[in-house]
C-alpha positions as CSV (number, residue, x, y, z in Angstrom):
1,M,-0.1,0.2,-0.1
2,K,2.8,2.4,1.0
3,A,4.8,1.6,-2.6
4,K,1.4,2.0,-4.5
5,H,0.8,5.3,-2.7
6,L,4.4,6.7,-3.6
7,R,4.0,5.6,-7.1
8,Q,1.2,8.0,-7.3
9,L,2.5,10.7,-5.7
10,M,5.5,10.5,-8.1
11,L,3.0,10.4,-11.0
12,L,1.3,13.5,-9.9
13,G,4.4,15.5,-9.4
14,S,5.5,14.6,-12.9
15,T,2.0,15.8,-14.3
16,V,2.4,19.1,-12.6
17,L,5.7,19.7,-13.7
18,W,5.4,18.7,-17.2
19,L,2.1,21.0,-17.3
20,S,4.2,24.3,-15.7
21,L,6.8,23.9,-18.8
22,P,6.4,27.1,-21.2
23,V,5.0,25.9,-24.4
24,I,7.7,26.1,-27.3
25,P,7.0,26.5,-30.7
26,A,8.2,23.8,-33.3
27,G,11.9,24.5,-34.6
28,A,12.9,26.9,-32.0
29,Q,16.2,26.3,-30.7
30,V,17.1,26.2,-27.0
31,H,20.2,27.6,-25.9
32,I,21.4,26.7,-22.2
33,G,24.0,29.1,-21.3
34,V,26.9,28.2,-18.7
35,G,27.5,31.0,-16.0
36,I,30.3,33.1,-16.8
37,Q,32.9,34.3,-14.0
38,L,33.1,37.7,-13.7
39,P,36.5,39.3,-13.5
40,P,37.8,40.7,-10.3
41,L,37.2,44.1,-9.2
42,I,40.1,46.4,-10.0
43,V,41.5,48.7,-6.9
44,F,43.0,52.1,-7.5
45,S,44.6,54.0,-4.9
46,S,43.5,57.4,-6.5
47,P,40.5,58.3,-9.4
48,P,42.6,56.9,-12.6
49,E,44.0,59.5,-15.1
50,M,43.7,58.8,-18.9
51,V,45.7,59.3,-21.8
52,V,44.4,59.2,-25.3
53,L,46.0,57.0,-27.9
54,P,47.2,58.9,-30.9
55,D,45.2,58.4,-34.1
56,T,42.4,57.0,-32.0
57,N,39.4,58.0,-29.8
58,V,40.5,55.3,-27.4
59,Y,41.5,56.2,-23.7
60,V,44.0,54.1,-21.5
61,V,44.9,53.9,-18.1
62,P,48.7,53.7,-18.1
63,D,49.2,53.7,-14.2
64,S,46.9,50.3,-13.9
65,S,48.9,46.7,-14.0
66,E,45.5,45.4,-15.9
67,E,44.3,46.4,-19.4
68,I,41.5,48.8,-19.0
69,F,40.3,51.1,-21.6
70,F,37.7,53.8,-22.4
71,S,35.8,53.9,-25.9
72,A,32.2,55.1,-26.8
73,G,31.2,55.9,-23.3
74,Y,32.2,52.5,-21.9
75,W,35.2,51.0,-19.8
76,W,36.4,47.9,-21.3
77,R,38.8,45.4,-19.9
78,P,39.9,42.0,-21.3
79,W,40.1,39.1,-18.8
80,Q,41.0,35.4,-19.4
81,G,40.1,35.7,-22.9
82,Q,37.2,37.3,-22.6
83,W,35.8,40.9,-22.5
84,Y,34.1,42.8,-20.4
85,R,32.4,46.2,-20.1
86,S,31.0,48.9,-17.2
87,R,29.8,52.4,-17.1
88,Y,32.1,52.7,-14.2
89,Y,35.8,52.0,-13.9
90,D,35.9,50.2,-10.7
91,R,32.6,48.1,-10.9
92,G,29.5,46.6,-12.5
93,W,31.3,44.5,-15.1
94,G,29.5,42.5,-17.5
95,H,30.1,40.3,-20.0
96,Y,30.7,41.2,-24.0
97,S,30.4,38.3,-26.3
98,N,32.8,40.0,-28.9
99,T,36.1,41.7,-29.2
100,P,35.2,45.2,-29.7
101,S,36.1,47.0,-32.5
102,F,38.4,49.8,-31.3
103,Y,40.6,47.4,-30.1
104,R,42.2,46.8,-33.4
105,Q,43.2,50.5,-33.4
106,V,45.5,49.7,-30.2
107,P,48.9,48.3,-30.5
108,Q,50.2,45.6,-28.3
109,G,53.2,47.8,-27.2
110,W,51.3,51.1,-26.3
111,R,52.7,50.9,-22.8
112,N,56.4,50.7,-24.0
113,D,55.5,53.8,-26.2
114,Y,53.9,55.7,-23.2
115,Q,57.2,55.0,-21.2
116,N,59.5,56.0,-23.6
117,H,57.3,59.2,-24.9
118,Q,57.4,57.5,-28.6
119,W,54.6,56.5,-30.8
120,R,55.4,54.6,-33.7
121,G,59.2,56.0,-33.5
122,Q,58.0,59.7,-33.1
123,S,58.0,62.0,-30.0
124,W,54.7,61.5,-28.0
125,N,54.0,64.3,-25.4
126,Y,50.9,62.9,-24.2
127,D,48.3,64.6,-22.0
128,R,47.0,63.2,-18.9
129,R,43.4,63.7,-18.3
130,P,41.1,63.1,-15.3
131,H,38.8,60.4,-15.9
132,Q,35.7,62.9,-14.9
133,Q,36.7,65.4,-17.7
134,V,37.2,62.4,-20.1
135,E,33.6,60.9,-19.3
136,R,32.2,64.2,-19.4
137,N,33.6,65.3,-23.1
138,W,34.4,62.4,-25.0
139,N,31.3,62.6,-27.4
140,T,32.1,66.3,-27.9
141,W,35.8,66.0,-28.6
142,Q,35.3,63.0,-30.7
143,K,32.8,65.0,-33.1
144,N,35.2,67.9,-33.0
145,R,38.0,66.0,-33.9
146,Y,39.7,67.7,-30.9
147,W,42.7,65.1,-30.5
148,Q,43.1,65.4,-34.3
149,N,43.5,69.3,-33.7
150,H,45.6,69.1,-30.9
151,P,48.2,66.3,-32.0
152,Q,50.6,65.3,-29.3
153,V,52.8,63.5,-31.7
154,Q,55.5,65.4,-33.6
155,R,55.8,64.1,-36.9
156,P,58.3,65.3,-39.8
157,Q,56.9,67.0,-42.8
158,H,56.4,64.6,-45.8
159,Q,58.9,65.1,-48.3
160,G,56.2,66.8,-50.7
161,Q,55.5,69.2,-48.0
162,V,59.3,70.2,-47.3
163,Q,59.9,70.8,-50.8
164,Q,56.6,72.8,-51.1
165,A,57.5,74.9,-48.0
166,Q,61.1,75.3,-49.6
167,H,59.7,76.2,-52.7
168,R,57.3,78.7,-51.2
169,G,59.5,80.0,-48.2
170,Q,63.3,79.5,-48.9
171,R,63.9,78.7,-52.4
172,P,62.2,82.1,-54.0
173,Q,64.5,84.2,-51.8
174,A,67.6,82.0,-52.5
175,H,66.7,81.7,-56.2
176,Q,66.1,85.5,-56.3
177,Q,69.2,86.2,-54.4
178,Q,71.1,84.0,-56.5
179,Q,69.3,85.1,-59.9
180,H,70.0,88.8,-59.1
181,G,73.3,88.4,-56.8
182,Q,72.0,91.2,-54.7
183,R,72.6,93.4,-57.2
184,P,69.3,94.6,-57.9
185,Q,68.8,95.2,-54.3
186,V,71.9,97.2,-54.0
187,Q,71.2,98.9,-57.2
188,Q,67.6,99.6,-56.3
189,Q,68.7,100.9,-52.9
190,Q,71.3,103.2,-54.6
191,H,68.8,103.8,-57.3
192,R,66.1,104.4,-54.9
193,G,68.0,105.4,-51.4
194,Q,71.4,106.8,-52.1
195,G,71.1,107.9,-55.5
196,P,68.0,110.3,-55.1
197,Q,69.9,111.5,-51.9
198,V,73.0,112.4,-53.9
199,Q,71.0,113.8,-56.5
200,Q,69.0,115.6,-54.2
201,Q,71.9,116.8,-52.1
202,H,73.5,117.9,-55.6
203,R,70.2,119.6,-56.4
204,S,70.0,121.3,-52.9
205,Q,73.5,121.8,-52.5
206,G,74.8,122.6,-55.9
207,P,72.1,126.0,-56.3
208,Q,73.4,127.1,-52.8
209,V,76.9,126.4,-53.4
210,Q,76.6,128.3,-56.7
211,Q,74.6,130.9,-55.0
212,Q,77.3,131.1,-52.1
213,Q,79.8,131.1,-54.4
214,H,78.0,133.7,-56.9
215,R,77.3,135.9,-53.8
216,G,80.6,135.2,-52.2
217,K,83.0,136.4,-55.1
218,P,81.2,139.9,-55.0
219,S,81.4,140.2,-51.4
220,Q,84.9,139.4,-51.5
221,G,85.4,141.8,-54.4
222,R,83.6,144.6,-52.2
223,Q,85.9,144.1,-49.2
224,P,89.0,145.6,-50.6
225,A,86.9,148.1,-52.3
226,Q,85.7,148.8,-48.8
227,H,89.3,149.1,-47.6
228,G,90.3,151.4,-50.2
229,Q,87.2,153.7,-49.5
230,R,88.4,153.9,-46.2
231,G,92.0,154.6,-47.3
232,D,90.8,157.4,-49.8
233,K,89.1,158.8,-46.9
234,K,92.3,158.7,-44.7
235,D,94.3,160.1,-47.5
236,K,91.8,162.7,-48.1
């Protein structure tokens, strides 16, 4: 009797469990997911400062031993072959099923570049910003191309730009000096500067000299006459 009663209870329980299952349409696939372990929290001694990687809109936390990035309004970090993201840098991590697209722009040796102030062989004078400022302004900076207009990498000019700058700046002056040998400037200065002064002096002084000479000679001739007249008066 007890065994029969037990079998009835088991059959009733199975019936209730089967009726409680949701109805699944035909052809639908059921994926049973396995729980993914979340990464441990990153402990910061102080709020992190961030640096933008040149030629990108990706920010990094260089002082953290863990890889942690900021892009498109999210914090990102890889851990054990998986990616996680959060709205906060120190909590709230959730699993991200794919590798984020921004990561293709991040070189693997960016930490060495940061320590050596070098970016792909060029001088990198990075600008550290508080994380609050980055979180508040990243969208505006990205739309206005802020970092593209304020480059931190000192790159040499391309050969075409150097030739163009020389052609527009230095070469015309050198060519003009070589072509004219500075003689036109000297002649121009002499013609426009010294020449007119000499001519002006000649024109200004000449009449005065002539006038003085013309007026001086008679005066010199009159003085003996005056002496003569005085002598005549004495003789009289």
